[in-house]
Every structure is written in C-alpha cells, then in structure tokens.
C-alpha positions in Angstrom: 7.9 14.1 21.0 7.5 10.7 20.7 8.2 8.2 17.5 8.9 4.9 15.9 12.3 5.1 14.6 14.6 2.3 12.9 17.4 0.8 14.5 18.4 -2.3 12.4 16.5 -5.4 11.0 13.6 -6.3 13.3 14.2 -3.5 15.2 12.3 -0.8 15.9 11.3 1.7 19.2 9.5 4.8 20.4 12.6 7.3 21.3 12.3 11.0 22.2 12.5 13.2 18.8 13.2 16.9 17.9 9.3 18.1 17.0 9.2 18.6 13.5 9.2 23.0 12.6 8.1 24.8 9.2 10.8 24.3 6.7 9.4 25.9 3.7 6.7 28.0 3.4 3.8 25.4 2.1 4.4 23.0 5.1 2.1 22.4 7.6 2.8 20.9 11.2 0.4 17.9 12.2 -0.7 16.7 15.5 -1.5 12.9 14.8 -4.4 11.5 15.9 -4.3 8.0 14.4 -1.4 6.6 12.3 -1.4 2.5 11.2 1.1 -0.3 10.2 1.1 -1.0 6.7 2.5 -4.1 5.1 5.1 -2.2 3.2 6.3 -1.3 6.6 7.1 -4.7 7.0 9.8 -4.1 3.8 11.5 -1.8 6.2 11.2 -3.6 9.5 13.0 -6.5 7.7 15.9 -4.4 6.5 15.0 -5.2 3.0 14.2 -1.6 1.4 17.8 0.2 1.0 18.7 3.2 2.4 16.9 3.2 5.5 18.8 4.7 8.4 18.9 4.3 11.9 16.9 6.9 13.5 14.5 7.3 10.3 10.8 7.8 11.8 8.5 5.3 9.9 4.7 5.3 8.7 2.6 6.7 5.9 -0.6 6.2 6.8 -1.5 8.9 9.0 -4.4 11.3 9.9 -4.6 14.8 12.6 -5.4 17.7 13.1 -3.6 20.9 11.7 -1.2 22.5 14.7 1.0 24.8 12.5 0.8 26.3 8.8 3.6 28.2 6.7 3.3 31.2 5.4 2.1 30.2 1.7 -0.2 27.5 2.8 -4.4 28.4 1.6 -5.9 25.2 1.3 -6.1 24.2 5.1 -6.0 26.1 8.6 -4.9 25.1 12.1 -7.6 23.3 13.5 -8.6 21.4 10.5 -8.9 17.8 10.6 -7.2 16.2 7.5 -6.0 12.5 6.3 -2.1 12.7 4.9 -1.8 10.8 1.7 1.5 9.2 1.6 2.5 10.3 -1.8 3.8 13.8 -2.0 3.0 16.1 -4.6 3.6 18.8 -5.7 0.5 19.6 -7.8 2.2 21.3 -10.8 4.8 19.3 -12.4 4.5 17.5 -15.6 2.9 14.4 -14.1 0.9 16.0 -11.1 -0.8 17.7 -14.0 -1.9 14.6 -15.4 -3.0 13.5 -12.1 -0.1 10.8 -11.8 0.8 12.0 -8.4 3.3 9.2 -7.4 5.0 10.0 -10.4 5.5 13.9 -9.5 9.0 14.6 -10.1 9.9 17.7 -8.0 9.4 16.6 -4.3 12.1 13.3 -4.6 15.8 14.0 -3.5 16.6 10.3 -3.3 17.3 8.5 -6.4 14.3 6.1 -6.7 14.5 2.5 -6.8 15.0 2.3 -10.7 18.2 0.0 -11.2 18.5 1.0 -15.1 17.5 4.4 -14.2 19.5 6.8 -16.8 18.4 10.2 -16.3 15.0 10.2 -15.2 13.9 11.6 -12.4 12.8 9.9 -9.6 9.2 9.3 -8.4 7.5 11.4 -5.1 8.6 11.5 -2.1 7.2 9.3 0.2 6.5 9.7 4.0 8.5 7.6 6.4 9.9 5.2 3.8 13.9 5.3 3.0 16.5 7.8 1.6 15.5 6.4 -2.0 12.1 8.0 -1.8 13.5 11.4 0.6 14.2 10.5 3.6 10.9 12.3 4.7 10.0 11.6 8.6 7.0 9.6 9.0 3.8 9.9 10.8 4.0 7.0 13.5 5.1 9.8 15.9 3.0 12.6 17.8 3.6 15.3 15.0 4.6 15.5 11.8 6.0 18.0 9.1 3.7 17.7 5.8 5.2 19.3 3.0 3.5 20.7 -0.3 -0.1 21.0 2.1 -1.7 23.2 -0.9 -1.9 19.6 -2.7 -2.0 16.9 -0.1 -4.2 17.1 3.2 -7.8 16.2 2.8 -10.2 17.7 5.0 -12.4 15.2 7.1 -16.1 15.9 7.1 -17.1 16.5 10.8 -18.6 13.8 12.7 -16.5 11.1 10.8 -14.7 8.9 13.2 -11.2 8.6 12.3 -11.0 5.0 11.9 -13.5 5.4 9.4 -10.9 7.5 7.1 -7.5 6.9 8.2 -7.1 4.2 5.3 -7.7 7.1 2.5 -4.1 7.8 3.0 -2.8 4.4 1.4 -4.1 1.1 1.6 -8.0 2.2 0.5 -7.0 4.1 -2.8 -4.6 1.7 -3.3 -6.8 -1.3 -3.4 -9.4 1.3 -5.8 -6.6 1.6 -7.9 -5.9 -1.5 -8.4 -8.9 -2.7 -9.3 -9.6 0.2 -11.5 -6.5 -1.0 -13.2 -7.3 -4.7 -13.2 -10.3 -3.2 -15.5 -13.0 -4.9 -12.9 -16.4 -4.1 -14.1 -20.2 -5.7 -13.4 -19.4 -9.6 -14.3 -15.9 -9.6 -14.2 -14.0 -12.3 -12.6 -10.5 -11.3 -10.9 -8.2 -13.3 -8.4 -6.1 -11.6 -6.1 -3.0 -13.1 -4.4 -2.4 -11.8 -1.1 -5.4 -11.8 2.0 -3.5 -8.4 3.8 -4.7 -4.6 4.2 -4.5 -4.1 0.6 -5.4 -7.3 -0.7 -8.5 -7.2 1.3 -9.6 -3.2 0.4 -8.5 -4.7 -3.4 -11.4 -7.7 -2.5 -14.0 -5.1 -1.4 -12.7 -2.5 -4.3 -14.0 -5.0 -6.5 -17.2 -5.6 -5.0 -17.7 -2.1 -5.5 -17.0 -2.5 -8.8 -19.6 -5.1 -9.7 -17.2 -8.1 -10.0 -19.2 -11.1 -9.9 -16.3 -14.0 -8.9 -13.2 -12.6 -6.7 -10.8 -15.7 -5.5 -8.1 -15.1 -2.9 -5.2 -16.4 -2.6 -2.8 -16.4 0.5 -2.0 -19.2 3.1 -3.4 -17.5 6.3 -6.6 -19.3 7.1 -7.8 -16.5 9.6 -7.2 -13.8 7.0 -9.0 -15.7 4.0 -11.8 -16.8 6.2 -12.5 -13.3 7.3 -12.1 -11.9 3.4 -15.0 -14.7 2.8 -17.2 -13.3 5.3 -16.4 -9.8 4.4 -16.0 -9.7 0.4 -18.0 -13.3 -0.8 -14.5 -14.2 -2.0 -13.8 -17.8 -3.4 -10.8 -18.7 -0.7 -7.8 -20.8 -1.9 -5.0 -21.5 1.0 -1.5 -22.2 -1.3 -0.6 -24.6 1.7 -3.5 -26.8 1.0 -3.6 -26.7 -3.2 -0.2 -26.6 -5.0 -1.0 -24.9 -8.0 -4.0 -22.5 -7.4 -4.2 -21.1 -10.8 -4.9 -24.7 -11.9 -8.0 -24.6 -9.1 -9.1 -21.3 -10.1 -9.0 -22.0 -14.3 -11.4 -25.2 -13.4 -14.0 -23.0 -12.0 -13.9 -20.8 -14.7 -16.1 -20.6 -18.5 -14.7 -22.7 -20.9 -11.5 -23.1 -18.7 -10.4 -19.6 -19.9 -9.1 -18.6 -16.7 -9.9 -15.0 -15.1 -10.7 -11.6 -16.8 -8.1 -9.8 -14.2 -5.3 -10.6 -11.2 -4.1 -8.4 -8.5 -1.0 -9.5 -7.0 -1.2 -7.5 -3.8 1.7 -10.0 -2.3 4.8 -7.7 -4.0 8.7 -8.5 -4.1 8.5 -11.0 -0.4 6.4 -13.7 -1.8 6.7 -16.9 -0.7 8.5 -18.6 -3.4 10.7 -21.7 -4.3 13.7 -23.0 -2.5 16.0 -21.7 -5.5 14.5 -18.1 -5.5 15.1 -17.5 -1.3 18.7 -18.5 -2.3 19.3 -16.4 -5.3 17.5 -13.6 -3.0 20.0 -14.0 0.2 22.8 -14.0 -2.2 21.3 -10.6 -3.8 21.4 -12.5 -7.3 17.6 -11.4 -7.6 15.8 -8.9 -6.3 12.5 -10.5 -5.8 10.6 -13.8 -5.9 8.4 -14.2 -8.7 6.2 -16.7 -7.0 2.8 -14.8 -7.3 3.5 -13.0 -10.6 3.3 -16.4 -12.0 0.5 -17.5 -10.8 -1.5 -14.4 -11.6 -0.1 -14.8 -15.2 -1.1 -18.2 -15.7 -5.0 -18.0 -13.6 -5.2 -14.9 -16.2 -7.4 -15.4 -19.5 -6.2 -14.5 -22.9 -6.2 -10.8 -23.3 -6.6 -10.3 -19.7 -5.0 -7.9 -17.2 -2.4 -8.3 -14.6 -2.7 -5.3 -11.9 0.5 -5.0 -9.4 0.1 -2.9 -6.3 2.6 -4.8 -4.5 5.9 -3.8 -4.5 8.9 -4.7 -6.3 12.2 -4.2 -7.1 15.1 -5.7 -8.9 15.4 -8.6 -11.1 12.9 -11.3 -10.6 13.4 -15.3 -11.4 11.2 -17.2 -13.8 9.1 -14.0 -15.4 7.7 -16.4 -17.9 7.5 -13.2 -20.2 7.0 -15.4 -22.9 3.4 -16.3 -21.8 2.5 -12.8 -21.4 3.1 -12.3 -24.7 1.5 -15.5 -26.3 -1.8 -14.7 -24.0 -1.7 -10.9 -25.3 -1.6 -9.6 -21.6 -1.7 -6.1 -20.3 -0.1 -4.7 -16.8 -0.7 -2.3 -14.9 1.4 -1.3 -11.7 3.0 1.4 -9.6 3.1 3.4 -6.4 -1.2 4.7 -5.8 -1.9 8.6 -7.2 -4.0 9.0 -3.8 -4.6 12.4 -4.2 -6.8 11.7 -7.4 -8.9 8.8 -5.8 -9.9 10.7 -2.3 -13.0 12.9 -3.6 -14.8 9.6 -5.2 -13.9 7.3 -2.1 -14.9 9.8 0.7 -18.1 9.5 -1.2 -18.5 5.7 -0.8 -17.6 5.8 2.6 -20.5 8.5 3.5 -23.0 7.0 1.2 -22.1 3.0 3.5 -20.6 1.6 0.5 -17.6 1.2 1.7 -16.8 -0.3 5.1 -12.2 -0.1 5.4 -12.3 0.4 9.3 -13.8 -3.5 9.9 -10.2 -4.7 8.7 -8.7 -3.2 12.0 -7.9 -6.1 14.8 -5.2 -4.2 16.8 -5.8 -0.9 18.4 -2.5 0.1 20.2 -0.9 3.5 21.8 1.9 4.7 20.0 4.0 3.7 23.1 3.4 0.1 21.8 3.9 0.5 18.4 7.2 -2.3 18.9 4.9 -5.0 19.5 2.2 -3.6 17.2 5.0 -4.5 14.5 5.9 -7.9 16.3 2.4 -8.7 16.4 1.8 -7.8 12.5 5.2 -9.6 10.9 4.3 -12.8 13.0 0.5 -12.6 11.8 0.0 -13.4 15.6 -3.7 -13.0 17.3 -5.2 -13.3 14.0 -3.7 -10.0 13.0 -4.9 -8.1 9.8 -4.4 -4.6 10.5 -2.6 -2.1 13.5 -3.7 1.1 14.4 -1.7 3.4 16.9 -2.9 6.4 18.4 -0.4 8.8 20.5 
C-alpha cells in the first residue's frame, strides 16, 4: 500500500509499505477514504516529539470502509462506513469505565510523555503519534489496522459526505471538550488562543454552547478573518497588539477579565527570545507564552482549558497568579468516544459545520506538499485533507 512516512525533521514521503494485517481478534482493517493533517502532526513533522522513528506512518484523523474484521469483532461488519477516534481505548479498564478513554491504561505499550512518571501506567495509545504512544501506524495511508474495533469505530449515517464527519476523529471533539472544560454556558465570555483547526472548532463549539463574547488571539490575519466571518469572534492579532490580555480585559465589565480561556496552541507557542533559546538548549520543553496570556486574561475564579499539547518544563508559569486568582485548569487528550453520539446529532441538525474549515484537498500522493503548505501557512491554509 501507499502511506505517508517519516524520514527525519521536515522530511515526509509517500512510500510503498506492507499492507496491514489482522493481529488480534478485535482488529479490523480499514480502507481509508479520507484523512487529514492535524496541527499535532506538525509537531512530529518538525521533529519535536521524541521516539518518532524513520518509517513511522503518520495520521490520526481518518475514516473509511471496513475491509476485513477479526474473529472477535461484533460492533462493525465488512462494508460499514466508519470514522475512527484518534484515541485507542479498550472500553473495559478503570478509566474507560468512567468514560475517560484517553486515560485507558491497557492499550499503550510505550512509556507516555510524563517526566515524573513513577509507577503510573501510560495513557491510551494514539494512532500515528510516536512510540511514546504505542507506535501504532496511522491513517495517512490506503489501509490501516484499527485495534479495539468493538470500542473505537463509529458508524456514519447513510448519505453523509466524508468531509462533514471526518473531523469527528479528533479536532471537533477536541474543540468540544475544550469548550466544555472551559465551563462555557449561555452568556459566557472566553478567549481562545490559536486560530488553527482546534481553535476554530473550539470557537464553533463555544458558540453552540451559548458563549456571548469570544476573543481569538493569533498572528495569522487570514485565520482571524475566517473566524470573524464564521464564528463572530473578536479578533486580536498579537503582531499588532503587544499585550492581548490587556486589550481583552478592557472589553470586559468592571475590567474583571473573561470567564474562561482556551489554549489551543500548546508547546510551540511563539515565546520570548529567552524561551526560544532555553527550548533550543533543551533546558525547557515548552513555551509558556500562551499560558501566561490565558492566566492574565481570566477573571478571578475563572477556568483555563488546555487542549494544546504540552510536554516538559515551562518557563515563567506564574503559578502564584493562578493561586491568587483562584483559577481552575482542565487539560489533557480528548475522550473522543464519549462525545461522538452528541456531535453527530449536532451535525445532522445543522448546528455544526466542521467541513467549512477545509482549505486544501489533495491526493495522498501529494501529502508531503500538504505538510509543507500547512507548516508554512502558504496559500491561506487552514486545514488539509487527503484522499487515497
């Protein structure tokens, strides 16, 4: 089969790879009909995620048609059209029983990314996201093996185009969980840092949940313009406004700040010269620039929701400010399986239109071009989907 593979920092290629085969009784083989490049894939592409190895197949946003089923699969059958959550969960462990699928303690053979790990088992395996998370081949390929197929694959209603449902694999439930974690209710105010795909889905879901005032911070004006048109955000370009938090606070009653902040940027946030140097020297793992802005902009008693990926030490976290303001943090990978029934209903009713963020449609053979375009923000790129 053909698949997108890693060959070092900023070097991905579409290669001939062995076809996947059934390995466990509850596996399926999926013929991929659509897949996408995620912002998290760019961390891999740039060589920022440890234990990413030459020949690894990327891709954790994908869907397709069931081609083959293992002897223990009962939830889906050959020919079913399904979307696949990026989190691989067993459905039976302590955490899965609490609908915390991203914390599944049975599927990941890697060590996970916690530095001070102690004896704690790693969280769930993820498709196409380094050997820290199990080294499971991803879905930017013609075919993919899907483990735990009685728990993950989600059947798509007849007549729904791939583009309307593809993002149920990751960015739509990630944006939805981010908005829920932020405590968005009718009348809420929120700032979203990052106008990439997750930030845009968070804005859509914040509107769905009734947010009245949505600020969005980024430095790519075309993304901010898109968010203004589609989600009615108040755009703030940090290339033009040195201190977004201050500008936001000035637009809130009593200068209290917003009710919540969503950090959809993560560890590659554009930080200070010092942070850039410390990161290059491996003296810290993440820039704290976006988090500091979130802490500054939120009112006392507010909430900070972090769907953006972080790892390692963070310079200037300002935990004293968190304490003094009485802030709450909610973070982590997305419990995708828990949200799919609700989100598919919102799509069917026309409440959510995740496909509008697609800007580039390419063949799988052009995947390397797609990575470059997305990474460099060429041609007003918002989201790239690939068709095998």
